[in-house]
C-alpha positions in Angstrom: 104.6 118.9 111.5 107.1 116.4 110.2 106.7 112.8 111.1 109.3 110.8 113.0 110.1 108.9 109.7 110.7 112.1 107.8 112.9 113.4 110.6 114.9 110.1 110.7 115.2 110.2 106.9 116.5 113.8 107.0 119.0 112.8 109.7 120.3 110.0 107.6 120.4 112.2 104.5 122.4 114.8 106.5 124.7 112.0 107.8 125.3 110.8 104.2 125.9 114.2 102.7 128.2 115.3 105.5 130.2 112.2 105.9 130.0 109.9 102.8 133.1 111.4 101.1 135.1 111.1 104.4 134.0 107.5 104.9 135.0 106.5 101.3 138.5 108.2 101.9 138.8 106.5 105.3 138.0 103.1 103.7 140.4 103.7 100.8 143.3 104.2 103.2 142.5 100.7 104.7 141.7 98.8 101.5 143.6 98.0 98.4 140.7 98.6 96.0 138.9 101.9 95.6 135.7 100.2 94.3 135.6 98.1 97.4 135.8 101.2 99.6 133.0 102.8 97.7 130.9 99.6 97.9 131.5 99.3 101.6 130.7 102.9 102.3 127.4 102.4 100.5 126.8 99.2 102.5 127.4 101.2 105.7 124.6 103.6 104.9 122.3 100.9 103.8 122.8 99.1 107.1 121.9 102.3 108.9 118.8 102.7 106.8 117.7 99.2 107.5 118.2 99.5 111.2 115.0 99.8 113.1 114.7 102.6 115.6 118.3 103.8 115.4 119.1 106.4 118.1 120.4 109.8 117.1 124.1 109.7 116.2 126.2 111.9 118.5 129.6 111.1 117.0 129.0 110.4 113.4 132.6 109.5 112.2 133.3 106.9 115.0 129.8 105.5 114.5 130.4 105.1 110.7 133.9 103.8 111.2 132.6 101.1 113.6 130.0 99.9 111.1 132.4 100.1 108.2 135.1 98.1 110.2 132.5 95.3 110.8 131.6 95.3 107.1 135.3 95.1 106.1 135.9 92.2 108.5 132.8 90.4 107.1 134.0 91.0 103.6 137.4 89.5 104.3 135.9 86.6 106.2 133.6 85.8 103.3 136.4 86.2 100.8 138.5 83.7 102.8 135.6 81.3 103.0 135.2 81.5 99.2 139.0 81.0 98.6 139.1 78.0 101.0 136.1 76.4 99.2 137.7 77.0 95.8 141.0 75.6 97.0 139.3 72.4 98.2 137.6 72.1 94.8 141.0 72.3 93.1 142.0 69.1 94.8 139.1 67.2 93.3 139.6 65.1 90.1 138.3 67.1 87.1 135.2 64.9 86.5 134.0 65.5 90.1 134.5 69.3 90.0 131.2 71.2 90.0 130.4 73.6 87.1 131.1 77.3 87.5 127.3 77.8 88.2 127.3 75.2 90.9 130.4 76.7 92.4 128.8 80.1 92.5 125.7 78.7 94.1 127.8 76.9 96.7 129.8 80.0 97.5 126.5 82.0 97.9 125.1 79.3 100.1 128.3 79.3 102.3 128.1 83.1 102.5 124.5 83.0 103.6 125.3 80.4 106.2 128.2 82.5 107.4 126.0 85.6 107.7 123.4 83.6 109.7 126.0 82.0 112.0 127.8 85.3 112.6 124.7 86.7 114.2 124.3 83.9 116.7 125.6 83.3 120.2 128.6 81.0 120.5 126.6 78.2 121.9 123.9 78.4 119.2 126.6 78.4 116.6 128.3 75.5 118.1 125.1 73.5 118.5 124.2 74.1 114.9 127.7 73.0 113.7 127.7 69.9 115.9 124.3 68.9 114.7 124.8 69.6 111.0 128.5 68.9 110.4 129.3 66.3 113.1 125.8 64.7 113.0 125.5 64.6 116.8 122.1 64.1 118.3 120.6 66.7 120.7 121.5 64.7 123.8 125.2 64.5 122.8 125.3 68.2 122.0 123.7 69.0 125.4 126.3 66.9 127.1 129.1 68.5 125.2 127.9 72.1 125.8 126.8 71.5 129.4 123.2 72.5 128.8 119.8 70.8 128.6 118.4 69.1 125.6 115.6 71.8 125.6 118.3 74.5 125.3 119.9 72.7 122.4 116.6 72.6 120.6 116.2 76.3 121.1 119.7 77.0 119.8 119.2 74.9 116.7 115.8 76.4 116.0 117.4 79.9 116.2 120.4 78.8 114.1 118.2 77.2 111.4 116.0 80.3 111.2 119.1 82.5 110.9 120.9 80.4 108.3 118.0 79.0 106.2 115.4 81.8 106.4 117.6 84.9 107.1 115.8 85.6 110.3 117.9 87.1 113.0 117.6 85.5 116.4 
């Protein structure tokens, strides 16, 4: 008797074999680079594989398209973040500009923060930004958000876990 894991694996394998080519073509029609379409199609299936306890898929193509749309949006948001950072660096005097390695590390750190913040509630995201970018204390953040200091502490703990340790809240 097959286990639930082998059944889920065979369902994902069937989903992949039946719809991978369609998904790549669908993404190619929406993107200007074929390699990006192939990468995002793979990322779509990786995200399905990494999802715990995924329910059976009733409508595979809309399901895959929804995941792929999110990945495309995330790709363009991260690309814009990188371009904004590099544009800001271009305004620095040459002696202050970081090395290419430092720039890559900074871009990767920004992307990790973006991924962490993207998975948070709006209040947790705002509490994190107010604390870390604006330097506000918890009482000031609580007042601005209209919540208790205890709630702010919880928001910031969740945000710090998501951004610095990759844990999802």
